[in-house]
C-alpha positions in Angstrom: -35.3 -6.2 60.3 -34.8 -6.9 56.8 -34.0 -4.1 54.2 -37.2 -3.4 52.2 -36.9 -3.4 48.5 -40.0 -2.8 46.6 -37.9 -2.1 43.5 -38.3 -4.3 40.1 -37.8 -4.8 36.6 -39.9 -5.3 33.2 -37.6 -6.2 30.1 -34.4 -4.5 31.4 -36.7 -1.5 32.5 -35.4 -0.6 36.4 -38.5 0.8 38.4 -38.1 2.1 42.0 -41.7 0.4 42.6 -43.9 -2.0 40.8 -46.9 0.8 40.3 -47.4 2.8 37.0 -50.7 3.8 35.6 -53.0 2.1 32.4 -52.1 4.2 29.1 -55.7 6.7 28.6 -56.4 6.6 32.8 -54.1 9.2 34.0 -53.6 11.5 31.4 -49.9 12.6 30.7 -49.3 13.1 34.7 -50.4 16.9 35.3 -53.9 16.4 35.9 -52.6 13.9 38.9 -50.0 16.5 39.8 -51.9 18.5 42.3 -52.5 15.0 44.7 -49.0 14.2 44.3 -45.6 13.9 42.6 -45.8 11.7 39.6 -42.3 10.9 40.2 -43.1 8.4 43.1 -44.2 6.1 40.6 -42.5 3.3 39.6 -43.4 4.7 36.1 -45.8 6.9 34.1 -47.7 5.6 30.8 -48.9 8.2 29.0 -52.0 8.8 27.1 -51.9 6.4 23.2 -50.1 8.5 20.9 -50.5 8.6 17.3 -48.4 10.2 14.9 -51.0 13.0 14.0 -53.3 14.6 17.0 -56.9 13.1 17.4 -60.1 14.1 18.6 -61.4 10.8 19.3 -64.9 9.7 19.2 -67.9 11.5 19.8 -69.5 11.7 23.1 -70.8 10.0 25.0 -67.6 8.3 25.3 -68.0 6.4 28.7 -70.9 4.2 30.4 -70.9 3.0 33.5 -71.3 -0.9 33.8 -71.9 -3.4 37.1 -68.1 -3.4 38.5 -67.2 -1.6 35.9 -66.8 0.6 32.8 -67.0 1.0 29.0 -64.9 3.7 27.4 -64.9 4.6 23.9 -62.5 7.2 23.5 -60.9 6.8 20.3 -57.3 7.6 21.6 -57.8 11.0 22.0 -54.6 12.5 22.3 -51.8 16.2 20.8 -50.1 13.7 18.5 -46.1 12.8 19.0 -45.0 16.2 18.1 -47.1 18.1 20.7 -45.9 15.0 23.5 -42.5 15.7 23.2 -42.6 19.4 23.1 -45.8 20.2 25.4 -46.0 17.3 27.7 -42.5 15.5 27.9 -41.1 18.4 29.4 -43.4 18.5 32.9 -42.4 14.3 33.0 -39.2 15.0 32.8 -39.1 17.9 35.4 -40.5 15.4 37.7 -38.1 13.0 37.5 -40.4 10.3 36.1 -39.6 6.8 34.2 -41.7 7.8 30.9 -43.2 4.9 29.2 -44.6 6.3 25.7 -47.7 4.1 24.6 -48.0 4.3 21.0 -51.0 3.3 18.3 -51.3 3.6 14.6 -53.5 2.8 12.0 -50.7 1.0 9.6 -47.0 -0.5 10.4 -45.5 2.7 8.6 -47.0 4.5 11.5 -46.0 2.6 14.3 -42.3 2.7 12.9 -42.5 6.4 11.9 -43.5 6.8 16.0 -40.9 4.6 17.2 -37.9 6.4 15.5 -39.2 9.7 16.6 -39.2 8.5 20.1 -35.7 6.7 20.0 -34.2 10.5 19.5 -36.0 11.2 22.9 -33.5 9.6 25.7 -36.1 10.9 28.5 -38.4 8.3 26.9 -37.3 4.9 28.6 -39.5 2.7 27.1 -42.4 2.5 24.7 -45.5 0.4 25.1 -46.8 -0.7 21.6 -50.9 -0.6 21.6 -51.8 -3.4 19.1 -54.6 -4.0 21.0 -57.5 -1.3 21.3 -60.8 -2.1 21.1 -62.4 1.3 20.7 -61.1 2.7 17.1 -61.9 1.9 13.8 -58.2 2.5 13.0 -55.5 2.1 16.1 -54.5 -1.4 16.9 -56.9 -3.9 17.1 -56.2 -5.5 13.7 -52.7 -6.0 14.5 -53.1 -7.4 18.2 -55.8 -10.1 17.0 -53.2 -12.2 14.9 -49.8 -13.8 15.6 -48.4 -12.8 12.3 -49.5 -9.0 12.3 -49.0 -8.5 16.0 -45.3 -9.7 14.9 -45.1 -7.6 12.1 -46.0 -4.4 14.1 -43.2 -5.4 16.9 -40.6 -6.3 14.2 -41.2 -2.7 12.6 -41.0 -0.7 16.2 -37.7 -2.8 17.0 -35.8 -1.9 14.2 -36.6 1.8 15.1 -36.4 1.8 18.6 -33.5 0.6 20.7 -34.6 0.8 24.5 -37.3 -1.3 26.1 -40.0 -2.5 24.4 -43.3 -3.5 25.4 -46.2 -5.1 23.8 -50.0 -4.4 25.0 -51.9 -7.2 24.5 -55.5 -8.0 23.5 -57.8 -10.6 25.5 -60.1 -10.1 22.6 -58.1 -13.4 21.2 -58.4 -17.3 21.0 -55.2 -17.6 22.2 -52.9 -15.2 24.4 -50.1 -17.2 24.8 -49.4 -17.4 20.8 -49.7 -13.9 20.8 -47.7 -13.6 23.2 -44.7 -15.7 21.9 -45.2 -14.0 18.3 -44.1 -10.9 20.2 -41.4 -11.8 22.3 -40.2 -13.5 19.2 -40.2 -10.3 17.0 -38.4 -8.5 19.5 -40.4 -7.4 22.9 -38.3 -7.3 26.1 -41.8 -7.4 28.1 -45.5 -7.6 27.8 -48.6 -5.9 29.7 -51.6 -7.8 29.9 -54.5 -7.0 29.7 -55.9 -4.3 27.2 -59.7 -4.1 28.4 -62.3 -6.6 27.1 -64.5 -5.4 23.9 -68.1 -5.0 25.4 -71.6 -3.1 24.9 -74.5 -2.0 26.9 -78.2 -0.9 25.7 -80.1 1.8 26.6 -83.5 0.0 26.9 -85.6 3.3 27.2 -84.1 4.6 23.6 -83.4 1.0 22.9 -80.1 1.8 21.4 -76.8 1.2 22.4 -75.5 3.7 24.9 -72.1 4.4 23.1 -72.6 6.1 19.5 -69.7 3.5 18.5 -71.8 0.7 19.8 -69.1 -1.1 21.5 -66.3 -0.2 24.2 -63.7 -1.3 26.1 -64.6 -3.1 29.4 -62.4 -2.3 32.4 -62.7 -2.2 36.2 -63.4 -5.1 38.8 -65.3 -7.1 36.4 -62.1 -7.8 33.9 -59.4 -8.9 36.8 -60.3 -12.6 37.0 -59.6 -12.5 33.1 -56.8 -10.3 33.6 -55.3 -12.7 36.4 -55.8 -15.5 34.3 -54.0 -14.4 31.3 -51.0 -13.0 33.3 -50.9 -16.7 34.9 -50.6 -18.3 31.5 -48.4 -16.6 29.4 -46.0 -16.4 32.3 -46.2 -19.9 33.0 -45.8 -20.8 29.2 -43.2 -18.1 28.3 -41.3 -16.6 31.1 -41.5 -13.5 29.8 -41.5 -10.2 32.0 -45.0 -9.0 32.4 -46.8 -5.8 33.6 -50.4 -7.3 34.6 -53.3 -4.5 34.5 -57.2 -5.2 34.8 -59.6 -4.2 37.6 -56.9 -3.5 40.1 -58.1 -1.5 43.0 -56.3 -2.2 45.9 -53.0 -3.6 47.4 -54.3 -6.9 47.3 -55.3 -7.1 43.7 -51.7 -6.0 42.9 -49.9 -8.5 44.9 -52.2 -11.0 43.1 -50.9 -10.0 39.7 -47.3 -10.2 41.2 -47.8 -13.5 42.3 -49.5 -14.6 39.2 -45.8 -13.6 37.2 -46.3 -10.1 36.6 -43.1 -8.1 37.3 -45.4 -4.8 37.9 -48.7 -3.6 37.9 -50.8 -0.5 36.1 -53.8 1.0 37.7 -56.5 2.1 35.2 -60.8 2.5 36.1 -59.7 2.9 39.8 -57.4 6.1 39.2 -60.9 7.9 38.1 -62.6 7.3 41.8 -59.6 7.5 44.0 -56.9 9.9 42.7 -54.6 8.4 45.6 -55.0 4.7 44.8 -51.6 4.4 43.3 -49.6 5.7 46.3 -51.8 3.5 48.7 -50.8 0.5 46.6 -46.9 1.1 46.9 -47.4 1.5 50.3 -49.2 -1.7 50.6 -46.1 -3.4 49.3 -43.8 -2.1 51.7 -46.0 -2.7 54.2 -46.7 -6.4 53.4 -43.1 -7.0 52.9 -42.4 -5.9 56.4 -45.1 -7.9 58.2 -44.2 -10.9 56.0 -40.4 -10.5 56.6 -39.9 -10.8 53.0 -36.7 -8.6 51.3 -37.7 -8.0 48.3 -41.1 -7.5 45.9 -39.0 -9.7 43.3 -39.1 -12.9 46.0 -43.1 -13.1 45.2 -43.0 -12.4 41.3 -44.8 -15.7 40.2 -44.8 -17.5 44.0 -48.7 -18.9 43.0 -47.8 -20.7 39.6 -48.1 -24.5 39.5 
């Protein structure tokens, strides 16, 4: 019997398994700790963090859609200082690999957060959110163009010395162009994809369901889009990728790995199945054993033609 190795690596970040939560869908880990130890995951990606605390958008913030959901939370978070003082100690105590998702309304905001986090050795990587579609100032202007995306990544790279991951928007004309710009500007890896901009209308009240009118579509409905973008970017650039979008079982996660992702993030599925990520981790081990495969790394990009 071959020894089974489900560890992986993304942009130099070593992970004991390929599974982590998508930012904004798992809080800071405390919320799910009653179900299992967050240290079991490959990494923990925390809520998007800004310089100052944010209250987010007015409710309602969530709207159910066929095969998914729309959200317009608006980057509600405690701010960088409270994250470091109040949230990070819990993750450290549970021996989590911590990825801090960061967002800002200006390049200076991103640089300031990156510099602050560079001093925190318990943060192993930053995931730069240049693609959040549901806030007026929080990333969308930066993520849809190669030049502005490049500007943000360069500013963070100057201030943050460890692993830098760029989270990209699907709401663009050419995802490969944005991906190349981020890698050329210093990103070690990419997260693909953020939510797809969408909306829903209440036909009885004759107005959008969300006060913000539009929101980010997530869930199984976007999986084919996310999978296609991971495939295209991996094939074109060879970059390390963390795949996300509509994963709700092990088989979904494996598709992303075969399309070129080195690891995956689980988002919407966490809301209705708090055990989904440990189940996916177990699925990797069983699949490798049943197929006499030694390492999950052997499966990365095998479907690329």
